[in-house]
C-alpha positions in Angstrom: -8.6 18.9 21.2 -8.7 16.4 18.5 -11.3 17.3 15.6 -13.1 16.0 12.9 -14.6 18.2 10.4 -17.4 17.3 7.9 -18.9 19.6 4.9 -22.1 19.7 5.1 -24.9 21.0 2.2 -28.0 19.8 4.2 -28.4 16.9 1.4 -28.9 13.2 2.6 -25.4 11.9 1.5 -24.4 14.7 3.7 -26.5 13.6 6.4 -24.6 9.9 5.9 -21.3 11.7 6.2 -22.2 13.4 9.0 -23.5 10.6 11.1 -20.1 8.5 10.3 -17.9 11.8 11.4 -20.2 12.0 14.7 -18.9 7.9 14.9 -15.4 8.2 14.1 -15.7 11.1 16.4 -16.9 9.5 19.4 -14.2 7.1 18.9 -11.3 9.9 19.1 -12.7 11.8 21.7 -13.1 14.9 19.1 -15.2 17.5 18.3 -17.3 17.0 15.4 -17.3 20.3 13.7 -20.0 20.8 10.7 -19.0 22.9 8.1 -21.6 24.3 5.5 -20.4 26.6 3.1 -23.0 29.1 1.3 -22.7 30.6 -2.0 -21.5 33.6 -2.7 -24.4 35.9 -4.3 -22.6 35.7 -7.8 -22.4 31.6 -7.5 -26.3 32.5 -6.4 -27.2 34.1 -9.4 -24.9 31.9 -12.2 -26.9 29.1 -10.0 -29.6 27.4 -12.7 -31.2 24.8 -10.1 -34.3 25.0 -8.7 -33.6 23.4 -5.6 -30.6 26.1 -4.7 -31.9 29.0 -2.8 -33.7 26.4 -0.2 -30.4 24.8 0.5 -27.8 27.2 0.7 -28.2 27.8 4.0 -30.1 25.7 7.0 -32.8 27.4 8.5 -32.5 27.3 12.3 -34.8 24.6 13.2 -32.9 22.7 10.2 -29.6 23.2 11.4 -30.5 22.6 15.0 -32.0 18.9 14.0 -28.7 18.2 12.2 -26.5 19.5 15.7 -29.0 16.6 17.4 -28.4 14.3 15.2 -25.1 14.0 15.2 -24.8 14.2 19.1 -27.3 11.0 18.3 -24.5 9.4 16.4 -21.9 9.7 18.6 -20.4 12.7 18.9 -20.4 14.4 22.3 -19.0 17.7 21.0 -20.1 19.5 17.9 -20.5 22.5 17.0 -21.9 24.3 13.1 -19.5 27.0 11.3 -20.9 28.7 8.2 -18.8 30.2 5.9 -19.8 32.3 2.3 -17.7 31.9 -0.7 -16.4 29.3 -3.0 -16.7 25.7 -1.1 -13.2 24.9 -2.0 -11.8 27.9 -1.1 -13.4 28.6 2.3 -13.5 25.3 2.8 -9.4 25.0 2.2 -9.1 28.2 4.4 -11.0 26.9 6.9 -9.1 23.5 7.5 -5.7 25.8 6.8 -6.8 27.9 9.9 -8.1 25.4 11.9 -6.1 21.8 11.1 -8.1 18.8 12.0 -7.7 15.0 12.4 -9.9 13.9 9.1 -12.2 15.9 6.7 -15.2 13.9 5.9 -17.6 14.8 3.0 -20.1 13.5 0.9 -19.3 12.8 -2.7 -22.7 13.8 -3.9 -24.7 16.8 -2.9 -27.6 19.6 -3.9 -25.1 22.5 -4.0 -25.8 24.7 -7.0 -24.4 23.3 -10.5 -23.5 19.8 -8.7 -23.1 18.1 -12.0 -20.4 20.8 -12.8 -18.9 21.4 -9.2 -19.2 17.7 -7.8 -15.8 16.0 -9.5 -14.0 20.0 -9.1 -15.0 19.9 -5.2 -14.2 16.6 -4.1 -10.8 16.6 -6.7 -10.1 19.9 -5.1 -10.3 19.1 -1.6 -8.6 15.2 -2.0 -5.6 16.8 -4.3 -5.3 20.0 -1.5 -6.2 19.1 1.8 -3.4 18.5 4.0 -5.3 16.1 6.2 -7.0 12.8 6.1 -10.0 12.9 3.7 -12.8 10.3 4.1 -15.5 10.4 1.0 -18.9 9.0 2.0 -20.6 7.3 -0.9 
């Protein structure tokens, strides 16, 4: 079965990316996979963002709301995958093991160290992903 993976960090821009991914998944008759990477304990310790601890992993109610939102946007089959570690490494590892038809992510999120990681994560995914990539502003 076809799959559209959307990397989410529970920020508003990743919400827009998830909605767009759902519409695309609907058009392709594909599964829509919400992929979230929780920072490893070392990354949490390095964070200086006051928002990082509450945004590092979605509470069950928030994740349920996101799954519902993606279904309402058109995706018929939706699943949530939560991984731990470095965002780039975890996402690329998942993509290698589960090659999707498309990877979607927002260009700006609320992950720890966004100012430092934004260009690095986006750039690394664009350069290293072996599938089509859609970056949502």
